[in-house]
VOSE-592232 format. One record per residue (C-alpha): residue in three letters; z negated, x, y negated; residue number from 1. Coordinates in pm, whole numbers. Layout:
+------+--------+--------+--------+-----+
! code !     up !   east !  north ! pos !
+------+--------+--------+--------+-----+
!  ALA !      Z !      X !      Y ! NUM !
...
+------+--------+--------+--------+-----+
//
This chain:
+------+--------+--------+--------+-----+
! code !     up !   east !  north ! pos !
+------+--------+--------+--------+-----+
!  MET !  -5495 !   9126 ! -11164 !   1 !
!  SER !  -5401 !   9400 ! -11408 !   2 !
!  ALA !  -5056 !   9466 ! -11548 !   3 !
!  THR !  -5052 !   9807 ! -11379 !   4 !
!  ALA !  -5126 !   9647 ! -11043 !   5 !
!  PHE !  -4813 !   9433 ! -11071 !   6 !
!  LEU !  -4597 !   9723 ! -11176 !   7 !
!  SER !  -4720 !   9989 ! -10934 !   8 !
!  GLU !  -4782 !   9814 ! -10603 !   9 !
!  PRO !  -4464 !   9638 ! -10487 !  10 !
!  SER !  -4503 !   9434 ! -10170 !  11 !
!  PRO !  -4308 !   9508 !  -9850 !  12 !
!  GLY !  -3986 !   9313 !  -9843 !  13 !
!  ALA !  -3983 !   9264 ! -10219 !  14 !
!  PHE !  -3629 !   9392 ! -10256 !  15 !
!  THR !  -3509 !   9160 !  -9979 !  16 !
!  LEU !  -3664 !   8870 ! -10168 !  17 !
!  ALA !  -3494 !   8979 ! -10487 !  18 !
!  MET !  -3160 !   8943 ! -10309 !  19 !
!  MET !  -3244 !   8582 ! -10210 !  20 !
!  ARG !  -3247 !   8404 ! -10545 !  21 !
!  SER !  -3354 !   8041 ! -10551 !  22 !
!  PRO !  -3075 !   7791 ! -10611 !  23 !
!  ALA !  -3044 !   7705 ! -10978 !  24 !
!  ARG !  -3200 !   7371 ! -11072 !  25 !
!  ILE !  -3119 !   7152 ! -11371 !  26 !
!  ALA !  -3395 !   6962 ! -11550 !  27 !
!  PRO !  -3266 !   6734 ! -11826 !  28 !
!  SER !  -3522 !   6684 ! -12102 !  29 !
!  ILE !  -3576 !   6317 ! -12175 !  30 !
!  LEU !  -3677 !   6408 ! -12530 !  31 !
!  ALA !  -3302 !   6402 ! -12607 !  32 !
!  ALA !  -3241 !   6067 ! -12436 !  33 !
!  ASP !  -3211 !   5727 ! -12602 !  34 !
!  PHE !  -3563 !   5588 ! -12556 !  35 !
!  ALA !  -3435 !   5234 ! -12605 !  36 !
!  HIS !  -3229 !   5276 ! -12286 !  37 !
!  LEU !  -3430 !   5543 ! -12106 !  38 !
!  ALA !  -3418 !   5395 ! -11756 !  39 !
!  GLN !  -3041 !   5349 ! -11775 !  40 !
!  GLU !  -2984 !   5702 ! -11898 !  41 !
!  ILE !  -3193 !   5845 ! -11615 !  42 !
!  LYS !  -3019 !   5631 ! -11354 !  43 !
!  LEU !  -2683 !   5760 ! -11475 !  44 !
!  ILE !  -2769 !   6124 ! -11402 !  45 !
!  GLU !  -3041 !   6115 ! -11136 !  46 !
!  ASP !  -2806 !   6178 ! -10842 !  47 !
!  HIS !  -2671 !   6489 ! -11016 !  48 !
!  VAL !  -2989 !   6665 ! -11134 !  49 !
!  ASP !  -3289 !   6819 ! -10963 !  50 !
!  LEU !  -3585 !   6711 ! -11176 !  51 !
!  LEU !  -3673 !   6555 ! -11511 !  52 !
!  HIS !  -3840 !   6749 ! -11789 !  53 !
!  VAL !  -4096 !   6540 ! -11977 !  54 !
!  ASP !  -4234 !   6675 ! -12305 !  55 !
!  VAL !  -4589 !   6561 ! -12385 !  56 !
!  MET !  -4689 !   6641 ! -12746 !  57 !
!  ASP !  -5023 !   6567 ! -12909 !  58 !
!  GLY !  -4949 !   6618 ! -13279 !  59 !
!  HIS !  -5196 !   6910 ! -13288 !  60 !
!  PHE !  -5055 !   7195 ! -13081 !  61 !
!  VAL !  -4714 !   7100 ! -13219 !  62 !
!  PRO !  -4653 !   6875 ! -13522 !  63 !
!  ASN !  -4483 !   6596 ! -13331 !  64 !
!  ILE !  -4615 !   6324 ! -13102 !  65 !
!  SER !  -4391 !   6226 ! -12812 !  66 !
!  LEU !  -4515 !   6026 ! -12514 !  67 !
!  GLY !  -4805 !   6006 ! -12271 !  68 !
!  PRO !  -4922 !   5856 ! -11940 !  69 !
!  PRO !  -4800 !   5498 ! -12003 !  70 !
!  VAL !  -4438 !   5611 ! -12050 !  71 !
!  ILE !  -4466 !   5852 ! -11757 !  72 !
!  SER !  -4593 !   5564 ! -11542 !  73 !
!  SER !  -4285 !   5365 ! -11644 !  74 !
!  LEU !  -4064 !   5661 ! -11560 !  75 !
!  ARG !  -4226 !   5687 ! -11218 !  76 !
!  GLY !  -4131 !   5327 ! -11154 !  77 !
!  ALA !  -3771 !   5394 ! -11257 !  78 !
!  THR !  -3691 !   5711 ! -11059 !  79 !
!  ASN !  -3796 !   5921 ! -10762 !  80 !
!  LEU !  -3705 !   6244 ! -10939 !  81 !
!  TYR !  -3971 !   6514 ! -10974 !  82 !
!  LEU !  -4143 !   6470 ! -11312 !  83 !
!  ASP !  -4199 !   6812 ! -11469 !  84 !
!  CYS !  -4446 !   6753 ! -11754 !  85 !
!  HIS !  -4451 !   7014 ! -12029 !  86 !
!  LEU !  -4786 !   6980 ! -12206 !  87 !
!  MET !  -4752 !   7085 ! -12568 !  88 !
!  ILE !  -5114 !   6989 ! -12627 !  89 !
!  THR !  -5435 !   7158 ! -12736 !  90 !
!  ASP !  -5657 !   7030 ! -12450 !  91 !
!  PRO !  -5444 !   7003 ! -12135 !  92 !
!  LEU !  -5745 !   6975 ! -11904 !  93 !
!  ALA !  -5827 !   6631 ! -12047 !  94 !
!  TYR !  -5478 !   6502 ! -11962 !  95 !
!  LEU !  -5441 !   6617 ! -11602 !  96 !
!  GLU !  -5600 !   6321 ! -11425 !  97 !
!  PRO !  -5427 !   6054 ! -11638 !  98 !
!  LEU !  -5093 !   6229 ! -11587 !  99 !
!  CYS !  -5149 !   6255 ! -11215 ! 100 !
!  GLU !  -5237 !   5885 ! -11195 ! 101 !
!  ALA !  -4924 !   5805 ! -11396 ! 102 !
!  GLY !  -4703 !   5981 ! -11142 ! 103 !
!  ALA !  -4646 !   6334 ! -11272 ! 104 !
!  ASN !  -4555 !   6591 ! -11008 ! 105 !
!  GLY !  -4618 !   6910 ! -11202 ! 106 !
!  VAL !  -4760 !   7026 ! -11532 ! 107 !
!  THR !  -4698 !   7335 ! -11741 ! 108 !
!  VAL !  -4943 !   7437 ! -12014 ! 109 !
!  HIS !  -4915 !   7684 ! -12297 ! 110 !
!  ILE !  -5098 !   8014 ! -12263 ! 111 !
!  GLU !  -5138 !   8000 ! -12642 ! 112 !
!  ALA !  -5349 !   7682 ! -12602 ! 113 !
!  VAL !  -5546 !   7805 ! -12299 ! 114 !
!  PRO !  -5565 !   8187 ! -12296 ! 115 !
!  ASP !  -5755 !   8174 ! -11964 ! 116 !
!  PRO !  -5590 !   7894 ! -11766 ! 117 !
!  SER !  -5792 !   7941 ! -11446 ! 118 !
!  ALA !  -5996 !   7620 ! -11485 ! 119 !
!  VAL !  -5686 !   7413 ! -11565 ! 120 !
!  ALA !  -5505 !   7561 ! -11265 ! 121 !
!  ARG !  -5799 !   7476 ! -11036 ! 122 !
!  GLU !  -5815 !   7116 ! -11157 ! 123 !
!  ALA !  -5438 !   7076 ! -11117 ! 124 !
!  GLY !  -5473 !   7199 ! -10760 ! 125 !
!  VAL !  -5751 !   6951 ! -10687 ! 126 !
!  LEU !  -5529 !   6671 ! -10816 ! 127 !
!  GLY !  -5226 !   6790 ! -10619 ! 128 !
!  LEU !  -5022 !   6880 ! -10926 ! 129 !
!  ASP !  -4797 !   7185 ! -10936 ! 130 !
!  PHE !  -4916 !   7411 ! -11216 ! 131 !
!  GLY !  -4727 !   7646 ! -11446 ! 132 !
!  LEU !  -4763 !   7837 ! -11771 ! 133 !
!  VAL !  -4547 !   7841 ! -12084 ! 134 !
!  ILE !  -4492 !   8123 ! -12334 ! 135 !
!  ASN !  -4371 !   8063 ! -12688 ! 136 !
!  PRO !  -4108 !   8288 ! -12852 ! 137 !
!  PRO !  -4364 !   8522 ! -13017 ! 138 !
!  THR !  -4579 !   8554 ! -12701 ! 139 !
!  PRO !  -4523 !   8853 ! -12472 ! 140 !
!  VAL !  -4487 !   8833 ! -12095 ! 141 !
!  ALA !  -4812 !   9031 ! -12067 ! 142 !
!  ALA !  -5004 !   8717 ! -12167 ! 143 !
!  VAL !  -4917 !   8541 ! -11839 ! 144 !
!  GLU !  -4886 !   8844 ! -11615 ! 145 !
!  PRO !  -5247 !   8829 ! -11486 ! 146 !
!  TYR !  -5190 !   8470 ! -11368 ! 147 !
!  LEU !  -4856 !   8495 ! -11189 ! 148 !
!  GLU !  -5020 !   8453 ! -10849 ! 149 !
!  ILE !  -5182 !   8119 ! -10939 ! 150 !
!  VAL !  -4880 !   7947 ! -11092 ! 151 !
!  SER !  -4572 !   7792 ! -10938 ! 152 !
!  MET !  -4364 !   7844 ! -11251 ! 153 !
!  VAL !  -4350 !   8030 ! -11580 ! 154 !
!  VAL !  -4160 !   7864 ! -11862 ! 155 !
!  VAL !  -3995 !   8085 ! -12122 ! 156 !
!  MET !  -3942 !   7894 ! -12444 ! 157 !
!  SER !  -3603 !   7985 ! -12586 ! 158 !
!  VAL !  -3671 !   7773 ! -12896 ! 159 !
!  HIS !  -3986 !   7704 ! -13092 ! 160 !
!  PRO !  -4164 !   7410 ! -12928 ! 161 !
!  GLY !  -4180 !   7064 ! -13075 ! 162 !
!  LEU !  -3826 !   6975 ! -13181 ! 163 !
!  GLY !  -3510 !   6919 ! -12979 ! 164 !
!  GLY !  -3163 !   7046 ! -13068 ! 165 !
!  GLN !  -3259 !   7399 ! -13176 ! 166 !
!  ALA !  -3039 !   7704 ! -13118 ! 167 !
!  PHE !  -3116 !   7934 ! -12824 ! 168 !
!  LEU !  -3317 !   8247 ! -12912 ! 169 !
!  THR !  -3159 !   8544 ! -12735 ! 170 !
!  SER !  -3495 !   8725 ! -12735 ! 171 !
!  ALA !  -3585 !   8497 ! -12443 ! 172 !
!  LEU !  -3344 !   8685 ! -12216 ! 173 !
!  GLY !  -3552 !   9003 ! -12217 ! 174 !
!  LYS !  -3862 !   8804 ! -12124 ! 175 !
!  ILE !  -3681 !   8632 ! -11839 ! 176 !
!  ALA !  -3561 !   8967 ! -11706 ! 177 !
!  ALA !  -3911 !   9117 ! -11729 ! 178 !
!  LEU !  -4061 !   8822 ! -11543 ! 179 !
!  ARG !  -3789 !   8839 ! -11279 ! 180 !
!  GLU !  -3871 !   9204 ! -11214 ! 181 !
!  LEU !  -4245 !   9134 ! -11186 ! 182 !
!  ILE !  -4203 !   8833 ! -10962 ! 183 !
!  ASP !  -3949 !   8991 ! -10727 ! 184 !
!  SER !  -4120 !   9327 ! -10702 ! 185 !
!  HIS !  -4434 !   9154 ! -10575 ! 186 !
!  ALA !  -4260 !   8901 ! -10351 ! 187 !
!  LEU !  -4398 !   8602 ! -10540 ! 188 !
!  ALA !  -4246 !   8255 ! -10512 ! 189 !
!  THR !  -4298 !   8181 ! -10882 ! 190 !
!  ASP !  -4004 !   8012 ! -11051 ! 191 !
!  ILE !  -3881 !   8098 ! -11400 ! 192 !
!  GLN !  -3782 !   7807 ! -11618 ! 193 !
!  VAL !  -3599 !   7843 ! -11948 ! 194 !
!  ASP !  -3646 !   7569 ! -12204 ! 195 !
!  GLY !  -3445 !   7517 ! -12521 ! 196 !
!  GLY !  -3089 !   7548 ! -12644 ! 197 !
!  ILE !  -2936 !   7544 ! -12296 ! 198 !
!  ASP !  -2561 !   7485 ! -12279 ! 199 !
!  LEU !  -2274 !   7634 ! -12076 ! 200 !
!  ARG !  -2294 !   7972 ! -12248 ! 201 !
!  THR !  -2670 !   8013 ! -12267 ! 202 !
!  ALA !  -2725 !   7879 ! -11914 ! 203 !
!  ALA !  -2503 !   8156 ! -11779 ! 204 !
!  SER !  -2688 !   8423 ! -11979 ! 205 !
!  ALA !  -3029 !   8294 ! -11869 ! 206 !
!  ARG !  -2922 !   8277 ! -11505 ! 207 !
!  ALA !  -2794 !   8634 ! -11521 ! 208 !
!  ALA !  -3131 !   8741 ! -11664 ! 209 !
!  GLY !  -3313 !   8577 ! -11373 ! 210 !
!  ALA !  -3397 !   8214 ! -11456 ! 211 !
!  ASP !  -3419 !   7949 ! -11183 ! 212 !
!  VAL !  -3476 !   7619 ! -11366 ! 213 !
!  PHE !  -3279 !   7512 ! -11673 ! 214 !
!  VAL !  -3405 !   7253 ! -11921 ! 215 !
!  ALA !  -3109 !   7095 ! -12095 ! 216 !
!  GLY !  -3165 !   6806 ! -12333 ! 217 !
!  THR !  -2903 !   6771 ! -12604 ! 218 !
!  ALA !  -2633 !   6928 ! -12384 ! 219 !
!  VAL !  -2681 !   6649 ! -12129 ! 220 !
!  PHE !  -2806 !   6331 ! -12294 ! 221 !
!  ARG !  -2609 !   6372 ! -12616 ! 222 !
!  ALA !  -2285 !   6461 ! -12437 ! 223 !
!  PRO !  -2001 !   6205 ! -12435 ! 224 !
!  ASP !  -2021 !   6212 ! -12052 ! 225 !
!  PRO !  -2368 !   6324 ! -11933 ! 226 !
!  VAL !  -2268 !   6341 ! -11566 ! 227 !
!  ARG !  -1973 !   6567 ! -11646 ! 228 !
!  ALA !  -2200 !   6781 ! -11865 ! 229 !
!  VAL !  -2443 !   6831 ! -11576 ! 230 !
!  ARG !  -2161 !   6913 ! -11335 ! 231 !
!  GLU !  -2017 !   7172 ! -11574 ! 232 !
!  ILE !  -2354 !   7342 ! -11618 ! 233 !
!  ARG !  -2409 !   7346 ! -11242 ! 234 !
!  THR !  -2064 !   7493 ! -11183 ! 235 !
!  ILE !  -2145 !   7778 ! -11418 ! 236 !
!  LEU !  -2486 !   7838 ! -11259 ! 237 !
!  ASP !  -2351 !   7831 ! -10904 ! 238 !
!  ARG !  -2107 !   8109 ! -10993 ! 239 !
!  MET !  -2385 !   8344 ! -11100 ! 240 !
+------+--------+--------+--------+-----+
//
């Protein structure tokens, strides 16, 4: 679908949908957790969060290597939380079946790695995985616009991918707002996730711009009291 189609043909009821925002959801990123005590750290917060964000890095698309199907399989045995797997990898298609078998619930892939994600989306559907797309800070919303109808979520990176603990890039807010307008004006159920640098202040700004799902790593797992940190973020989001 063309960009002009999204902008010029709003669906009936779109404005009603825009008034019915999805509840905000918090997705702690396990990249910031203590891997020596990962199960314990997840158990501590699992009753207070909505899903877990799992970064899968291949050392090619991004410089770092993180974890893969064996660790995800262990996670699946430790929690019933939804496992949201962010694939920072060059060839996501090759990983879908192993991730599904390991217990992943959804995958998001970078449009920069797969400029036409149709085949990856089809395979994810066959496997029963939710499928989403990710855009890096330099990538415009236009790159994912043609695929909004085939994804369950678009992830706006508010840091450069690959390293935790980076500062939030305010340029992400304009992208979130642009996506919110596109999604609502065409009555799509696509979620907007924001990933990177999320804390009390930036969570509020991203929610105001239109985000639904908030990936918080350092702000949760590195906090003196992770449960309190989650509750404080949720309190802020619920006020928006």
